[in-house]
N, C-alpha and C positions, 0 to 999 in steps of 0.2 A: 227834327228825330233828335233824342237824347244823346249825350255825348258819351261813348263808351272807352272807360280807360282799363289799361292793364295796370301791372306791377312796374313799380319805378325800378332803377337799378337798385338804388338802396335796400328798398325792400327784398327784393331779388337777391341780393348779397347776403343781408341779414339771413333771409331764409337757408340759403347755402350754407351757409355758416353754421346754422343748428344742426342742419342734415349731415355735416360733415363732423361735428361733435358727436353726434348720437350712433353715427357709422364708427368713428374713433373707438368710442365708449364699447359697441357690441363687437367690435375686432379684439378688443381687450379683453374681455370676458371669453370671447372664443378661444381666444390664444391661452388664457389661464385653463379653460376647462379642458382645452387638449393638453396643455402641459400636465396638470394634475393627472389627468389620463395615462399621457405617456409615462410618468413618473412612477404610477401605480402599478402599469404593466412590467416595467423595467426592475422595479423593487421587488415586485413578484417573481421575475423572472431570477435574481439575486438569490434572494432566499431558497427558491428551488435548487438553484444550482448549489450552493453551500451547503444544503441538506443532502443533495444527493452524496455529493463527497463524504460527509460526515456519515450517513447511512452505511457506504462501502467498507471503510474503515472501522464503523462499529462493529460490523460483522465480522470482519475478519479476526479482530482482536477478543470479540466471544470464542472465537473458534480455536485460538491460538494455545498452543499446547494440548490440543486432543489426539489421543492417538500416539503419543510418544511420551517417551521418558522426562519426568519434571525437572530432571537435571539435563536434558537438552540431548542432541544426538553427537555423539565424536566426529570428528574430522581428521585428517591427518596431520599426524605433529610428531614432534622428535625428531630423533635422528633420521638422516634420509627424505625429509618431509620438505614440499616448497609450498609457499601460501597459498592459502584457499580463498579465491576472489570472492570477494562482495558485492551482490548487484548493487547499484547508486543511480542517484544521477549523471548524466552525459557528461563526459570530460572529467570524470573523477576516477581512480584507481584504488579503490578499496578492498580490504582485505579483512578477513575474521582473525582478531589476535588472540582468541582464548582456544582451546582444543575441542569447543562443542560448540554449536548452532544450538543456540538457546530459543525457548518459544517465542521469544520478544528480544530483538537484537536492537538498542537504541543507537541512534546516528546523532546526538545532538550536534548542531553547529556544522555538519557534513554538506547540507544541501546550498543551493544560490543563495543569493543575499537578495531580500526582498523588502521594500520599505525601508531599509538604510540596517538592517538586523540578517545574520546567517539563518535560515531556516532549516529544519530539522528534518531526517527521515527514520525509517524505521524498516526493519526484515521480520514478518512474523510466521512462525513455522506452525505447519499444524495436517495432520493426516487427511489423504483424500478421501474423503466418504463414498463416492461415485465408483469405487470398484474395491470389491472384497478379495483384495490381491492375497491377505493373511488368512484367508479362510482355511487354506491346508498349507501345509509344511511344503519348502521346496524339494523338487526329487533330486536335485543336483545343484551342486556349488561346485566351481572351479575357477581358481588364480593361479596365475602365473606373473612375470616380471614384466611383461607386454597390455595385462589388462584381466579381467574376470567376466564371468558369465555364471548367470543361474538359469537355471530352467523351470518353470512352472508348471504345478499339477494342471493335468490338462483339463480337469472340470472346470479351470479359471479361465473363462475365454479372456484373452488380452489382445485380440485383434479383429476388426470384424465387427466390433460393435462402435455405439455412439460415442465412447469416451477411452479410447484403446490408449496403449502405452505408447509413446513415441519416443524417437530420439529428443533428448532437453528432460526429459521426466527425471524426478528425483525419486529413490527409491531408499528406504530405510530397511537394511535387513538387522536381524536380531537372532541372538542364540544364546545359549548357556555362558558362552566366553565373553559375550560383550555385545554391540552394536557400529554401525557404522552407517555413512550417507554415502551413495552412489550416484551419477550420473550416467541415465542412459544414452548410449551412443548406437546402437543398434536394434533390431527386433527382427528375429526370423524363426516365425513358428512358435512356440513355446519357451526359446529361448531368449533372455535380456543380456544383449552386451555393456561392459564398463570397461571400455578401453582408455589407455592413457593418454593424454594430452587434450580432454575436454575443456570446455571452456570455461570452467570453474573452477577446474583442477583439482577436483574429488577423488578422481581415480587414481590413487598412488598404493599401487598394493605392496610395496617395497618401504612405507612408512612406518616407523617403530610405533606407532600408538595411532589409533582411528582408523586403520586400513582394513580390508577385508580380510587380508592376510592373519592377522591375531584374531579373527573369527573360528580359526581352526587350530586342532590339534597335528602338530605336525603335517600338516596339509588336508586332515581329514577332517571334514565338518559335522559337527554334530546335526542334529535335526534344528532346521533355520526358516523362520519366516521371513515376507517381504511385505513392507507396506510403502504404496504410493504417498509422499507427503508433497506439500504445497509451500514453496518459501514464497512469502506475498511481499514485494518491497512498495513503500508508498515515499513519494519525494513528490517536491514543485519541481517543473520543466520550465526554466528561463529561455531556454538553447535556441526552442524550437523558433519561438516568437518572442523577444524581449517586452513586446508591450499586451501580451495576453498569455501571462504564467497559466500552465496547467498543472491540475493534482493527476499525478500519475500512479497508475496500481499496474504492479509488473509481476508476473508469476514466474519464478526460477530465473532461467536466464533469456525469455522469450522478449518479443518486442514489446516497446512500452504503449501502454492503454491509457488515454486520458479519463478520467470518470467526473472530472470537473473543470470548468473553463474558467479563466480568469482568478484564479486562487493568488492572491499576494502574498500567503504566511503561512505556515505551518510550523507550530509548535508544538513538541510533546514531555511530558512528564510523568513520572511513574509514582505508586506506593508501592511499597517493599514490606515485606515480612522476615525477620530476621531472627525471631523470637526475643528480640530485645528494647531497641529503641521501635523499631517498624518504621522507620523513614520515608516521610512522604516528600511529595514534589521533586524528585530526584531526576536530573539530568541523564546522567549517566552514573551507574552504580560503580563504585570504588571499592578496593579491598577494605575490610573484608566481606564488603557486599559482593553480590555478582549479579547478573542478569535472570539467573535463574531463581532470584528471589521476587522478582515483578509480579506482582497480584492485581493491580488495578493502572489502568491507564488514564493521563489525562490531557485531553485533546483539544487543541485551538485552531482556528480553522477560519482565516479572514479571506475577503475577498471584494470584488468591486463589481459595478456593471460593466457590460459591454459597450455601451452608449453613453453619451452626456446627456445630461438632464437639458430640458429646454430654456428655462430660466436660467439656471445660473452658467450652463457652459461647463459644469463639471461632473465628476462620476461618483454614481450613490456607493460607498461602503458599509458593509456588514461584516459582523464576528459571530461566531459561535463555537462555544465550550461545551463539552460534556465529560463525563467519567465513564468507563468501562470496566467491570471487573471480569477478570479473568476466570471463566467459568470452570474451565476445563484443568484447572491447576487448584492446589489445597485451598482451601479456606480457613484463615485464624482470626478471631473476634477478638481484636485489639483493645475493645473496650472493657474485655471481661477482667474483674479485678480478681 
């Protein structure tokens, strides 16, 4: 019989080595493929996250100033007036420093520090289009030292609807004597109350300017209309989770609502129309300019991925910029000669 031979140990070792090398190459390719797939998914999520936050801001900037005076709405000021609180990031104690709340109220550098620099915030004011509160004049306006109230025409339903008047809403009152901004503290039937001591300190009937009392003639109010407005605030929240900052959208003094996650930086500048030099890229308008001259917002958002990349162990980072014209305010062609 012929002798039968198997593989020698050397041959087996060589074959095993070749097999291991091929397996190592295949695993490397598989790992790279998985890394590319994960990076692609992570990048898509990151881009969508930043875009979602930007979309919210763009929509609110487009609405800025709609349904309110171009010069803003007066708030309590002068003799007997206390400071009016300005919604902002957690841990801040901000107040409006002017006599009006403008359509756009800048807050350069008052947000938390992100990536080594202070971030911005902004308050945007516009009328709420979901309730035609100003369709008919008010049937009654009352003001005294402890607060004020208005009675809405019965043809306008303010309760039992999808978007009723609630405590915490802001109401813009206007008549031939001027206008003011009030904070709703109670609703009973068609009566809306503005008692003193509200969280923003807007209800100050004894203030020399910007109070509801200033809208009357010795206690008698001329025909007056009411409009619900929204004061929308944007800022970054690093306090809830320092490792995962969030872009916050806050309406009036209500609870913060995150609209984008892992946003590391928010920077805002503005283009003004002053009929002279029309400054651009202004962080905070200073005299003789004012926030009421803002006609365009320049937004910069940057963020990172929520997880690290497989190959490098680092986060992906992206930034997004855009410009928004404030359509509800007057337009000036700065390029016209």
